[in-house]
N, C-alpha and C positions, 0 to 999 in steps of 0.2 A: 235709613240706608237703602238705596234702590237695588232691586233685584236685577240679575243679569239675564240675557237671553239664553234660553235652553231649548235647543232644537229637538231634543229627543222626547222630552216629557210634555212639551207644549206649554210650559209656564210663560206667562206674559212678560214682555219687556216694556218697561214704562216709555211713554212718549219722549222722544229725544233723550233717552237714557244715556248714561256714560258708557265708556268702553267696557268690554268684558274684563272681568277680574283676571282671567287667564292671560289676556293681552297685555294688561298692565304689568303682571308678573314677568311675562316674557320679555317685555321691553326693559324691565328693570335689570334682568339678568345679563343683557347684552346691548350692543349698540344698534343692532339691526331693527329697523322699523317694525312695529307689530303688524300682524296680519289680522284679518277678520275671523280667523279660526282655521282649524285644519280642514283640508280638502279630503273628504273620505272618498271611497271608491265609487260611491253613487250607484244608481240603478242601472245605468247604461254602460255598455262597453265603450272605451275610448278608441274608436276605430275610424274617426273622421279626421281629415286634415283641412288645411286652409282652402284648398281648391273645392272640396265639398261644401264648405261654409260659404264661400264666394258664390258657388252655383246656387245654393239655397236662397241667399239673399237676392240674387239676381232673379231667380224664379218667382219669388214672392212679390217683389216690388214691381217688376215688369209684368203687369197683368193687363187687364182691359183698359185701365186708366189712360195710358198714352194713346190708345186708339179710339176712345169714346169721349174723354173729357175735354179735348181741345176746344170744342164748340162752346161748352159752358164757360171756359176761361175767356175765349175771344169775345163773347157778348158782353163781358164786364170790363174790358180795357179799351183805351183810346186808339190803339194802333197795333199792327202785328209785331212791331219792335217791342212794344210794352208787354205783350203776351209772352214773348221769349224771356224778357226780364223777370216776369213773374214766375215762369218756369225755373229760371236760375235761382231766384230767391227761395222758392220751395225746396229746391235741391240742397241749398246751403243750410237751410233750417233742418232738413232731414239729416244732413251730415252732422250738424251740431248735436242733435239729439242722439244720433248713433254713437258719436264720440263719447258723449257722457255715459251712455249705456256700457261702452267698452271699458271706461274707467271703473265703473261699478262691477262689471262682469270679471274683470281681472283682479279685483280687490277683495271682493266678498264671494265666498263659495256658496254654491247652491244650484239646484235645478229648478227651472220653471220661470225663467224670464224675470220680470220686474218683482215678482212676489218675494224672493229672498232678500232683496235689496230693501223693499219697503218694510219687511219684518224686522230687519236689522236696524233700520233707522228709526222707524216710528213704533214698532211694537207688533205683537201678534195679531191684533184686531185688523189694522190696516193691511198687513200682509195677507191675512185670510180674506178680506174683502177683495183685494186684488185678484187672488187665485179664483175665488168664487165667481167674480164678474167675468173673468176671462173663460173660465171652464163652462159656465151655464149661459153666458150671454154673448160675449164678444167673438170668441172663436167659432161657435156654432153659427152666429149671424154672418160672419165672414164666409164660412163654407156655403151657407144658403145663398148669399149674394153671388158668389162666383158660380154656383150651379145654375142659378137663374140666368146669369149673363151668358153662360155657355149655350144653354138652350135658346135664348133669345138671338144669339148670333146665327144659329142654324135656321131659325124661323126667318131672320132677316135675309139670309142668302137665298131663301126660297121666295122672297118677296111678300112674306106674311107678317103683319104687324098687329099690335094691340091684342095679343093673345096671352100675355103674362098672367092675367087673372084666371084663365081657364084652368080647370082641373087637370086636363091632359098635359098642359104646359108644366104644371107643378109636379105631376107624377114623373114626367120625363126628367125634370130637374133632379128628383129624388133618385132615379135610376143612375143618373151621372154621378151623384154623390156616393152612392153605394159602390159603384165600380172603382172610384178613386180610393175609397176607404179600404176596400179589399186589397188593392194594389199596395197601399201602405202597410197592411197587416202581414204581408209576405215576409219581409225582413227589412232592417235598416239599410243594408247594403243594396238590396233590390230596388227600394224606393229612391235611393240616391242615384243609382244608375239611370233609372227611369227619369229622374229629375234632371239629370245632365243632358238627356236627349231633348227635354222641353226647353232647356236653356239655349241650346243650339237653334231650336225652332224660333225662339223669341228673337235672338240676334238676327236670324235670317229674315224674319218678318220686318224688323226695323230697317235692316240693310236694303230689303227690296223698296221700301218707301224712299229711303235716302238716295239710293241709286237712281230710282225714277226721277227724283227732283234734280239730280245732277244731269242726267240725260236731257231733261227739258231745258235746263240752263244752256247746255251746249248747243242744242238745236236752235233755240231762239237767238242765241248769240251769233250763229252763223248765218241765220235767215230770219231777221227780225219780223218779216211779214208772215211767217209761218204760224198757223193757228194750232198751238199745242200747249197744254197746261192752262194755268189760269190766266197768265199774262199780266195780272195786277202787279206782280212782283217787280217787273221791269218798268212800269209806267207810273206808279204811285210811290209816295214817300213811306218808308217803313215806320217812321216815328211821327208822322203828321196825324192831326185829328181827323176822324172820319165819321160818317154817319153809319151806325151799326143796325143791321136788320136782326131783330130778336125772333126766336122760334114762333111766337104767336103773330108774327107779321108786323108788329109795332116797330118804330124806329127810335133810336137813342141818339140825340144830337149832343155831343160832348160839350160843344161851345155854350149850351144853355144850362149846363149843370154847375152848381156851386161846389166848393171844395169838400164839404161834408158829404154831399151825394157822391162825389167821385171816389172819396175814401171808402164809402160803403160798397161801391162796385168793385174796387180793387181788393177789398176784404173778401168779397164773395169769390173773386177770381183766385186769390190765394188759397182759400179753402178748398177750391177744386184741384189746385196743384198739390196741396198736402194730401188730399185723398189719393191722387194718382201715385204719390210717393209713399203711401202707407205700406208698412212691411219692413221699413228700415231697422226696426228694433228686433226682428226675429232672429238674427244671428246669435244673440245672447242666449236664446232658448236652447241651443244645442251646444253651449259652452261646456256642459258636463260630458259631452261625447267627443270633444276635440283632444287629440293626443297631447298638444302643447298649447293650452288655451291663452296663456299670457303672451305668446308670440303669434299664434295663428289668428286669434280673434281680431286684434287690431289690424293685421294684415288683410283679413277678409273684408272688414268694414271699409278700410281706407283705400281699397282697390275697387270694391263693389259700387259704393255710393257714387264716386266720381264717374265711373263707367256708366252708371244709370243716368246721371245728369247729362252727360254727353249725348247719350242715346236719345233722351227725351228732347233735348233742345234741337238736335239735328233733325229728328223726325218731324218736329213741329214746324221748323223752318221749311222742310220739304212740303208739308201740307200747304203752306202759303204760296209755294211755287206751283204746286199741282192744281190748286183750286182757285176760283175767283174768291176774293176776300169776302164778298157778301154771302157766300155759300157756307163758309166754315161755321159761322155762328148759328146756323139753322139746323145743323145735322148732329146726331149723337153717334153716328158711324162714319167719322171723317176719313179713316183709312180705306174702308170699303168704297166710300163715295169717290175718293181720289183715284184709286186704281180703276174703278169701273169707268169713270169719266175719261181716263187716259187711254185704257187698253180695251175696254168693252166689258159686257156683262159676264162673259166666261172667266175672265181674269178677276172680276170682282168676286165670283163665287170662290175662286182659289184663295183670294185674300180673306174671305170669311172663314174658310177652313183653317188657314194659318192662325187666325185670331182665336178660333175655337181651341187650337192646340196651345196657344199661349195661355189662355184662361185655364185650360186643363193643367198646365204646369203649375200655375198659382194655386189651383185647388189641391193638387197633390202636395205642394210644399206646406200649405196652411193645415192640411189634415195631418201631416207629419208633425208639425208644431203643436197642434191642438191636443193630440194624445199625450205628449210629454208634459203639457201644463196640468193635465189631470193626474198624472203619475206623481208629479212634484207635490200637489195638494194632498194626495192619499198618503204619501210618505210622511207628511206632517200630521197624519190622523185628522185631517180636515174633511176628507172624503172617505167613504168605506174602503177597507183595505184591498178588496179585489181590484180597485182602479190602480193600484200600485204594481200589480202583477205585469211582467213583461214575458212575452214569448208564448202565452197560451190563453185560452178562453175559460172564464169561470174562476172557481176558487183554487183549484189544484192543478199544477202542471202536469202534462202528459209525459210519461216516460217511455223508454224503449220497451220495457216489459209490458206495459199496457197497450202498446201498439202492436204486440204480437211478435216481438223479436225473440230469437231462440236464446236459450241459456237457463231460464227459470231460476230457482232459488240457488243453484249451485254456481251460477255464473257470477261474474264480477257485479258490484253494485250497479243498480240501474242508473242510467244517465238521463237527466231531464232534457227533453227535446225542446229547443227554444229557437224562435225565429228572430229574436232581438227587437221585436216591435211590440209596443203596449196595446195589445189587441182589444182588451176590455175598455181602455180609455178611448181608443179610436171608435169603438162601437157607441159609447156614450155620446161623443161629439157628433157622430152621424145621426143618431136618434134625435138629438136636440135640434140639429140643423134641419132635419126633415120636418119637425114641427114648425120651425120658423118659415120654411118654404110654404107650408100649407096655410099658416096663419098671417103671414106678412106679405109685403111687396118690396121691390127693389129700392125705391127712394126712401121709404121709412126705415128699412134695415140699414141703409147706408148712414143716414143721420144718427140712428141709434148707436151704431158701431162707432162713429166718430166721437160722439159725446162721451161714451164710456172709456174709449182708448185714451183720449187726450186728457180726461180727468186724472188718470193714473200716471200718464207721461209727465204731466205737470208736477204731480207729487213726487215722482221718482227723481226728476232732475232737480227739483227744489231740495230733496233729500241729499243729493250729491253736493249741493252747495253747502248745506247745513254740516255735512261730514267734513268739508274742507276746513271748518273752524272748530268743530267739536272734536275731531280726531285727526289733527294735522299730521301725526306721525304714522298714521295708517299706511301700510305698504301698498303703493299704487304703481304697478308696473307700467301703466299707461295713464298719463295725466294731462289732459288738454288745458289750455289757458282758461282761467276762471271766467272770462267773458263769454266763452262758449256755452256753458250751462245757463248763464244768466240771460243770454239772448233767447235760448230756446224756452226757458221758464216764462219770460214775458209773453212771448208769442203764443205759446201753448195755452197759457192762462187766459189770454184774449179770445182764443179760438173756443175754449169751453164756455166762457161767459157769453159770447156772442151766440153760440149754438143753442145754449139753454134759453136765451132771450127769444130767439126766433122759433124754437121748437119746444115749447113748455111741456106739452103732453108727453113727448119722448123723454125729456129730461125727468119728468115725474115717474116714467117707467123705470128708468135707471135707478132712481131713489128707491122705488119699490123693491127692485132687485136687491139692493143693499140691505134694506130692512129685512127682507126674507133670509138673506144671507147671515145677518147678525142673529136672527132667531135660530137658524140652524147651527151656528157656531156655538151659541150659549147652550143649546140643547145637547150637543154632543159633548161639551165640556162637563155639564152637569151629570150626564150619563157616565162619563169616564170616572168622575169623582165618586159616584155611587159604587161602581164596580170595584174601585180601590178599597172603599170602606167595607 
């Protein structure tokens, strides 16, 4: 007889185990569909609403990608129209993945993103590996990438390039990381208020690009001979084959490529779009802090993702209006290039500043999420207990008595002063991210992050499909059509296999992280068993 999942003592649940006994008993007593278990009060205060969740998803997803990745997508497609279709497909895939995550997030209780879902479906070992990989690899790597991009944007605005490997550049990136980590350590409310400011900045940046494109259309429509914008948008077909100029100066003639080669190019373009959309899963990380998660989580996802898709497509359409088409494929700073070409260097610097604010918003939101991942793992006794602490540094919370408040022993019992933020876990993420900044580089970290993320995204969505058949009576407040998770599982599986094939060294690093994690897991489990004996 198989054992059941026990979240408190850490006993293993077998791979693809049956429903919990308590669920079966519950369903036998009444007609209501069984749930995945009681939702306890959790570590965090439920003080966030759908608007905050919407803002966090927007702030995480709309990062540097929409301003820097269009060139890498354009160089791998036949036409501007095809590029916009790739952006649309990437958005639809992000939406299918996010919808499946919402199904799991409203059906299975727990903090920490995909970790409780994988634990519930596949057992403790897979759940631990997900938590371990995110805490020690993926989230710190994400923070490192964003910190590097922030500093690189400042250098680019000053006309300085090729400095990313310099120690000064790396130290500046670490300073940015520390500032954002401190901001997130103040309190949950303070960080979400600051995050709302960054969301406004992101919409303003995209709106500026789109409005500039509309102005160019109006000016050229009223005066076709006026030299403003790129001009190609009015003279060339949006879906016709063209010769693409690559960053290295080489040319790609699509008429000379076979179907298999074209598929390879489109796969690379889609990979770039998926990177730009990365972060769509992050709303489930704060489901434990939503006041009404079963209502607010689907509302946040189903409003945020379509908004992001619309922003990305309109912004990229504007790039093709503002710039000559042979320029887009050769630049990694397409927004700054477009504004500089249209309005001059001064406005280009302003655009670079806005992009820095956009990246800072993503950095703030990802730091917000990173701390909560470590808290969830520590609550399972998978990490040392201090990382489960909220509102203070170290092992013991500071109280009013310790901070010098009057009253002494005769006063009312001391009250713990809490900021609401997982400070220890935020510090852990910042330290690991600083190491990645010192030891890594942007492109390697980007590939490393993508391989690790989509490995577990594939397993999570595959698990959601498994649950549809293994536990059909599980209460699912939100349940998308079965084709939704199937589409995402197929594509994410392809992305992982393709990424591992083209980056075997980084794939090996991910495997080494998992092996070390398994050793850490079994060591802690054996230590706990000895303490019990």
